[in-house]
C-alpha positions as CSV (number, residue, x, y, z in Angstrom):
1,M,-3.2,9.5,28.4
2,K,-1.9,8.9,25.0
3,V,1.7,9.9,24.4
4,T,2.6,11.4,21.1
5,P,5.8,9.7,19.6
6,N,8.8,11.7,19.2
7,T,9.4,11.6,15.5
8,N,13.1,12.7,16.1
9,D,13.7,9.0,16.8
10,F,12.4,7.8,13.6
11,R,14.2,7.3,10.3
12,A,11.0,6.8,8.3
13,W,7.3,7.5,9.4
14,A,3.9,8.0,8.1
15,T,1.5,10.5,9.6
16,I,-2.2,9.6,9.4
17,D,-4.5,12.6,9.4
18,L,-7.8,11.2,10.9
19,G,-9.4,14.5,10.4
20,A,-8.9,14.3,6.8
21,L,-10.2,10.8,6.8
22,L,-13.5,12.1,8.3
23,L,-13.7,14.9,5.8
24,N,-13.3,12.4,3.0
25,F,-16.0,10.2,4.3
26,A,-18.3,13.2,4.6
27,K,-17.4,14.0,1.0
28,A,-18.3,10.6,-0.1
29,R,-21.6,10.6,1.5
30,S,-22.4,14.0,0.3
31,Y,-22.8,12.6,-3.3
32,C,-25.8,10.8,-2.3
33,P,-26.9,11.6,1.3
34,S,-29.8,9.2,1.4
35,A,-27.6,6.2,0.4
36,N,-26.1,3.7,2.8
37,V,-22.4,3.5,2.8
38,V,-19.8,0.6,2.8
39,A,-16.7,2.0,4.3
40,V,-14.0,-0.1,2.6
41,V,-11.1,-0.9,5.1
42,K,-9.8,-4.0,3.2
43,A,-5.9,-4.5,2.8
44,N,-5.2,-3.0,6.2
45,A,-7.4,0.0,5.2
46,Y,-5.4,0.6,2.1
47,G,-2.1,0.4,4.1
48,H,-3.4,3.1,6.6
49,G,-4.0,0.7,9.5
50,A,-7.4,-1.0,9.6
51,L,-8.0,-0.9,13.3
52,A,-7.3,2.8,13.7
53,I,-9.2,3.7,10.6
54,A,-12.2,1.6,11.6
55,Q,-12.3,3.0,15.1
56,T,-12.4,6.5,13.7
57,L,-15.0,5.9,10.8
58,R,-17.3,4.0,13.1
59,T,-18.2,7.4,14.8
60,Q,-19.8,8.6,11.5
61,L,-21.5,5.4,10.4
62,R,-25.2,5.1,10.4
63,P,-26.9,1.9,11.9
64,T,-27.6,0.8,8.2
65,D,-24.0,1.4,7.1
66,C,-21.2,-1.1,7.3
67,F,-17.5,-1.8,6.8
68,G,-16.1,-3.7,3.9
69,V,-13.2,-6.2,3.9
70,A,-11.8,-8.7,1.4
71,S,-11.3,-11.7,3.6
72,I,-12.7,-13.6,6.7
73,E,-9.2,-12.9,8.3
74,E,-9.7,-9.0,8.0
75,A,-13.3,-9.4,9.3
76,L,-12.1,-11.3,12.3
77,E,-9.4,-8.8,13.1
78,L,-11.9,-6.1,13.4
79,R,-14.2,-8.1,15.4
80,G,-11.4,-9.1,17.7
81,A,-10.7,-5.3,18.3
82,G,-14.3,-4.6,19.3
83,I,-15.7,-3.4,16.0
84,N,-19.2,-4.7,16.3
85,E,-20.8,-2.7,13.3
86,P,-22.0,-4.8,10.4
87,I,-19.1,-6.0,8.1
88,L,-19.3,-7.1,4.4
89,L,-17.1,-9.9,3.1
90,L,-16.5,-8.6,-0.4
91,E,-15.2,-11.9,-1.6
92,G,-17.6,-14.0,0.3
93,V,-16.4,-17.3,1.8
94,F,-14.6,-20.3,0.4
95,S,-15.1,-23.1,2.9
96,E,-17.6,-24.3,5.3
97,T,-15.2,-23.5,8.1
98,Q,-15.1,-19.9,6.9
99,L,-19.0,-19.8,6.5
100,K,-19.4,-20.9,10.2
101,Q,-17.1,-18.1,11.3
102,A,-18.8,-15.5,9.1
103,L,-22.3,-16.7,10.5
104,A,-21.0,-16.6,14.1
105,Q,-19.8,-13.0,13.6
106,E,-23.1,-12.1,11.9
107,L,-21.1,-10.9,8.6
108,H,-22.7,-9.8,5.5
109,L,-21.8,-12.2,2.7
110,V,-21.1,-11.5,-1.0
111,V,-22.1,-14.6,-3.1
112,H,-20.6,-14.4,-6.6
113,S,-20.4,-18.0,-7.8
114,L,-22.3,-21.3,-8.1
115,F,-19.9,-22.9,-5.7
116,Q,-20.7,-20.4,-2.9
117,L,-24.4,-20.5,-3.7
118,H,-24.5,-24.2,-3.2
119,M,-22.3,-24.2,-0.2
120,L,-24.6,-21.6,1.4
121,T,-27.9,-23.3,0.5
122,D,-26.8,-26.8,1.5
123,F,-25.6,-25.3,4.8
124,F,-28.9,-23.6,5.2
125,A,-30.9,-26.8,4.4
126,R,-28.9,-28.6,7.3
127,H,-29.2,-25.8,9.8
128,K,-32.8,-24.4,9.9
129,E,-32.2,-22.7,13.2
130,L,-29.6,-20.0,11.8
131,K,-30.2,-16.3,12.5
132,P,-31.1,-14.7,9.1
133,I,-28.2,-12.8,7.4
134,C,-27.8,-10.4,4.7
135,V,-26.5,-11.7,1.3
136,W,-25.1,-9.6,-1.5
137,L,-25.7,-11.2,-4.8
138,K,-23.1,-10.3,-7.3
139,L,-23.8,-9.9,-11.0
140,D,-20.9,-10.0,-13.5
141,T,-21.8,-7.1,-16.0
142,G,-18.6,-7.0,-18.0
143,M,-15.6,-6.8,-15.5
144,H,-15.3,-10.7,-15.9
145,R,-13.7,-11.0,-12.5
146,L,-16.3,-12.1,-9.9
147,G,-20.0,-12.4,-10.3
148,F,-22.7,-14.6,-11.7
149,S,-23.5,-14.6,-15.5
150,A,-26.9,-13.3,-16.5
151,Q,-28.0,-17.0,-17.0
152,E,-26.9,-18.0,-13.6
153,F,-28.3,-14.9,-11.9
154,A,-32.0,-15.7,-11.9
155,Q,-31.3,-19.2,-10.5
156,A,-29.2,-17.8,-7.7
157,W,-31.8,-15.2,-6.7
158,Q,-34.6,-17.7,-6.8
159,Q,-32.8,-20.2,-4.6
160,L,-31.7,-17.7,-2.0
161,Q,-35.4,-16.5,-1.8
162,Q,-36.4,-20.0,-0.6
163,H,-34.4,-19.9,2.6
164,P,-35.7,-18.0,5.7
165,Q,-32.1,-17.6,6.8
166,V,-31.7,-15.0,4.2
167,A,-33.0,-11.7,5.8
168,K,-32.3,-9.4,2.8
169,I,-30.6,-9.5,-0.6
170,V,-28.6,-6.7,-1.9
171,F,-27.9,-6.8,-5.7
172,M,-24.3,-5.6,-6.6
173,S,-21.8,-5.3,-9.5
174,H,-18.6,-3.5,-10.0
175,F,-17.4,-1.1,-12.8
176,A,-14.5,-1.9,-15.0
177,C,-13.9,1.6,-16.4
178,A,-15.6,4.0,-14.2
179,D,-12.7,6.3,-13.8
180,D,-12.7,7.1,-17.6
181,L,-15.8,9.1,-18.7
182,S,-14.8,8.7,-22.4
183,S,-15.4,4.9,-22.1
184,A,-18.8,3.4,-23.0
185,M,-18.2,0.5,-20.8
186,S,-20.1,1.9,-17.7
187,E,-23.1,2.7,-19.6
188,R,-23.1,-0.9,-21.1
189,Q,-22.7,-2.3,-17.7
190,L,-25.5,-0.5,-16.1
191,S,-27.8,-1.4,-18.9
192,H,-26.8,-5.1,-18.7
193,F,-27.5,-4.9,-14.9
194,A,-31.0,-3.5,-15.4
195,Q,-31.9,-6.0,-18.1
196,T,-30.7,-9.0,-16.0
197,L,-32.8,-7.9,-13.0
198,D,-35.7,-7.4,-15.3
199,A,-35.3,-10.8,-17.0
200,A,-35.0,-12.5,-13.6
201,G,-38.2,-10.9,-12.5
202,V,-36.8,-9.0,-9.5
203,P,-39.7,-6.5,-8.5
204,Q,-38.6,-2.8,-8.6
205,E,-39.6,-2.5,-4.9
206,S,-37.2,-5.2,-4.0
207,R,-34.2,-3.8,-5.6
208,E,-31.5,-2.6,-3.0
209,I,-28.4,-2.0,-5.3
210,S,-24.8,-1.4,-4.8
211,F,-22.7,-0.5,-8.0
212,A,-20.6,2.6,-7.3
213,A,-17.1,2.5,-5.6
214,S,-15.1,5.7,-5.5
215,S,-14.9,6.4,-9.2
216,G,-18.6,5.5,-9.6
217,I,-19.5,7.8,-6.7
218,Q,-17.8,10.8,-8.3
219,L,-18.6,10.4,-11.9
220,W,-21.7,8.2,-12.3
221,P,-24.6,9.6,-10.3
222,Q,-26.9,7.2,-12.0
223,A,-25.2,4.4,-10.2
224,H,-25.5,5.8,-6.7
225,F,-28.7,3.6,-6.0
226,Q,-29.0,2.5,-2.3
227,W,-25.4,1.8,-1.4
228,L,-22.1,3.5,-2.0
229,R,-18.8,1.8,-1.5
230,P,-16.1,4.4,-1.0
231,G,-12.6,3.0,-0.9
232,I,-9.5,5.0,-2.3
233,M,-11.3,8.3,-2.0
234,L,-11.4,7.8,1.8
235,Y,-7.6,7.8,1.9
236,G,-6.9,10.8,-0.3
237,G,-6.2,9.0,-3.6
238,T,-7.9,9.7,-6.8
239,A,-10.2,7.4,-8.5
240,V,-10.5,9.5,-11.7
241,A,-8.0,8.9,-14.4
242,G,-5.4,11.8,-14.9
243,E,-6.5,13.7,-11.8
244,N,-5.0,14.4,-8.2
245,A,-7.5,13.8,-5.6
246,I,-7.2,17.2,-4.1
247,E,-8.8,18.6,-7.4
248,R,-12.0,17.0,-6.1
249,G,-11.8,18.3,-2.6
250,I,-10.4,15.0,-1.3
251,A,-7.6,15.5,1.4
252,P,-4.5,13.4,1.7
253,V,-4.5,11.1,4.8
254,M,-1.2,9.5,4.7
255,T,2.1,11.7,4.5
256,L,5.2,9.5,4.3
257,R,8.1,11.2,5.7
258,A,11.9,10.6,6.3
259,K,15.1,12.6,7.1
260,L,17.9,14.0,5.3
261,I,20.8,12.0,6.8
262,S,23.8,13.2,4.6
263,V,24.8,16.1,2.3
264,K,27.9,16.1,0.2
265,T,29.4,17.6,-2.8
266,V,30.0,15.3,-5.9
267,A,32.3,16.4,-8.7
268,A,31.1,16.6,-12.3
269,G,31.4,13.3,-14.1
270,A,31.0,11.3,-11.0
271,S,28.2,8.7,-10.5
272,V,25.7,8.4,-7.7
273,G,24.2,5.1,-6.4
274,Y,24.0,1.5,-7.6
275,G,24.8,0.7,-11.2
276,A,26.3,4.2,-11.7
277,S,23.1,5.1,-13.5
278,Y,23.3,8.7,-12.6
279,V,26.3,10.8,-13.7
280,C,26.6,14.3,-12.4
281,P,26.6,16.7,-15.4
282,H,28.2,19.3,-13.1
283,E,29.4,19.6,-9.5
284,Q,26.3,18.7,-7.4
285,R,25.1,18.9,-3.9
286,I,23.8,15.5,-3.3
287,G,21.5,14.6,-0.5
288,V,20.9,11.1,1.1
289,I,17.3,10.4,2.6
290,S,16.5,7.6,5.1
291,I,13.9,5.7,3.1
292,G,14.0,3.1,0.3
293,Y,12.3,0.2,-1.1
294,G,12.7,-1.8,2.1
295,D,10.3,0.8,3.5
296,G,7.9,0.8,0.6
297,Y,9.3,3.6,-1.5
298,P,9.3,1.9,-5.0
299,R,12.7,0.8,-6.5
300,R,11.4,1.6,-9.9
301,M,10.8,5.3,-9.1
302,P,12.6,7.2,-11.9
303,Q,15.2,10.0,-11.7
304,G,13.3,13.3,-11.6
305,T,10.7,12.3,-9.2
306,P,9.9,15.2,-6.9
307,V,10.6,15.1,-3.1
308,L,9.8,18.0,-0.6
309,V,12.5,19.0,1.8
310,N,11.5,21.0,4.9
311,C,14.5,23.2,5.4
312,K,15.0,24.6,8.8
313,T,16.3,28.1,8.4
314,S,16.6,31.3,10.6
315,R,13.4,32.5,9.0
316,G,11.5,29.3,9.9
317,V,10.8,26.2,7.7
318,L,11.2,26.6,4.0
319,Q,9.8,23.9,1.9
320,R,11.7,23.1,-1.3
321,R,10.9,20.7,-4.2
322,V,14.0,18.6,-5.3
323,A,14.5,15.7,-7.6
324,L,15.4,12.1,-7.2
325,C,18.7,11.1,-8.8
326,G,20.2,7.7,-8.9
327,R,18.6,4.3,-8.1
328,V,16.4,3.7,-5.1
329,S,18.2,1.5,-2.5
330,M,16.8,-0.7,0.1
331,D,17.3,2.0,2.9
332,M,18.1,5.2,1.1
333,I,17.4,7.4,-1.8
334,T,19.5,10.3,-3.2
335,V,18.4,13.7,-4.3
336,D,19.9,16.7,-6.2
337,L,20.2,19.7,-3.7
338,S,22.1,21.8,-6.0
339,D,19.3,24.5,-5.9
340,C,18.5,23.8,-2.3
341,L,21.3,25.3,-0.3
342,E,19.4,25.7,2.7
343,A,18.9,21.9,3.2
344,Q,21.1,20.4,6.0
345,V,21.2,17.1,7.7
346,G,18.3,16.4,9.9
347,D,15.7,18.2,7.8
348,E,12.3,16.4,7.3
349,V,11.6,15.2,3.9
350,I,8.1,14.4,2.4
351,L,7.8,11.6,-0.1
352,W,4.1,12.0,-0.7
353,G,1.2,13.5,1.1
354,E,0.8,17.0,2.3
355,G,1.9,19.3,-0.6
356,L,2.9,16.4,-2.7
357,P,-0.1,14.3,-4.0
358,A,0.4,10.5,-3.8
359,D,-1.4,10.5,-7.2
360,E,1.5,12.6,-8.8
361,I,4.2,10.5,-7.3
362,A,2.4,7.3,-8.5
363,R,2.3,8.4,-12.1
364,H,6.0,8.9,-12.0
365,C,6.5,5.2,-11.7
366,N,3.5,4.2,-13.7
367,T,1.4,3.0,-10.9
368,I,-1.5,4.3,-8.8
369,A,-1.8,5.7,-5.2
370,Y,-3.5,2.4,-4.0
371,E,-0.3,0.5,-4.6
372,L,2.0,3.3,-2.9
373,F,-0.3,3.2,0.2
374,C,-0.5,-0.6,0.5
375,Q,3.1,-1.3,0.0
376,V,4.4,0.7,2.9
377,T,6.3,-1.7,5.1
378,P,6.1,-2.4,8.8
379,R,9.4,-0.8,9.6
380,V,7.8,2.6,8.9
381,H,6.3,4.1,12.0
382,F,2.7,5.1,12.0
383,V,1.6,8.4,13.9
384,Y,-2.1,9.0,14.0
385,S,-3.3,12.5,14.6
């Protein structure tokens, strides 16, 4: 029997709503129900806990779907925990040792460079008896990060076809500006992709394609093709510039929580926190919350950033929005409670998640929800529900 942790013992914790995760997965698939799905769980499932997330999502995967990770280490962690569904290595492998590990675990491999192509084909030439694998051939259509040039692409495709160890080739690329409908970049990338496949002589009936990650799934239906690669939208973050994910029916999965551990009155003209960067314009009620940059709440978070306090009152819990004041410390932040007289020591506080979108908080410190999720540190307790 699984015991639910007593959060009264925690100074900072993150609740992970697995039901919301499944709703978001279903939402991603609904954009193109006929397509296969790569459920991206790289970077510890965007900071949410790769094993728990994969164990939950596997219940919704079809036999033709797979998980996506960045590195061989991430793939081996999943395999070691009993995740036997197909896993795609989004960056491929970088040594023969990694290649042997990938083949032993029957991973799908992205091949995005001549170095990887030569390593793979040389290995195939020396090991004829290998079980056939799925290779994802990546074309650089304008992102200029990973992928073959148009000139290299035809050579790579032709070489891979010559090896019986390649069971299937999926053609893939990645958008640079898919979150911005006003940019012409995505149309150019799609056009370049089609032209390159045509020039290489890839038959239409052989084109199994993956282009759309979260923003492409939501904004570019012409890029759905046969494979979708949802990432941030699974975890409740937006993939569309200027929006909060909830505006597109995507539910928050992580809610970061802490406690109000001190309430005091500070005189007008007195300063709060390191560097005396905040000076009280009038007598203020200041609250101290048990979270800081040592827990992953960014030090650069500016004054005025909203925080939710769940005030316990005789009428029940009253949720109030208050503002950050003073610098973020390693273990604590301070907030202005002048207009929140109900708040008292022991009240729960929400830093982002339910009622306070991570996308909104991210914009306050000029970042994105991806970074907020990924930088939560190990001293934050995780509670899965």
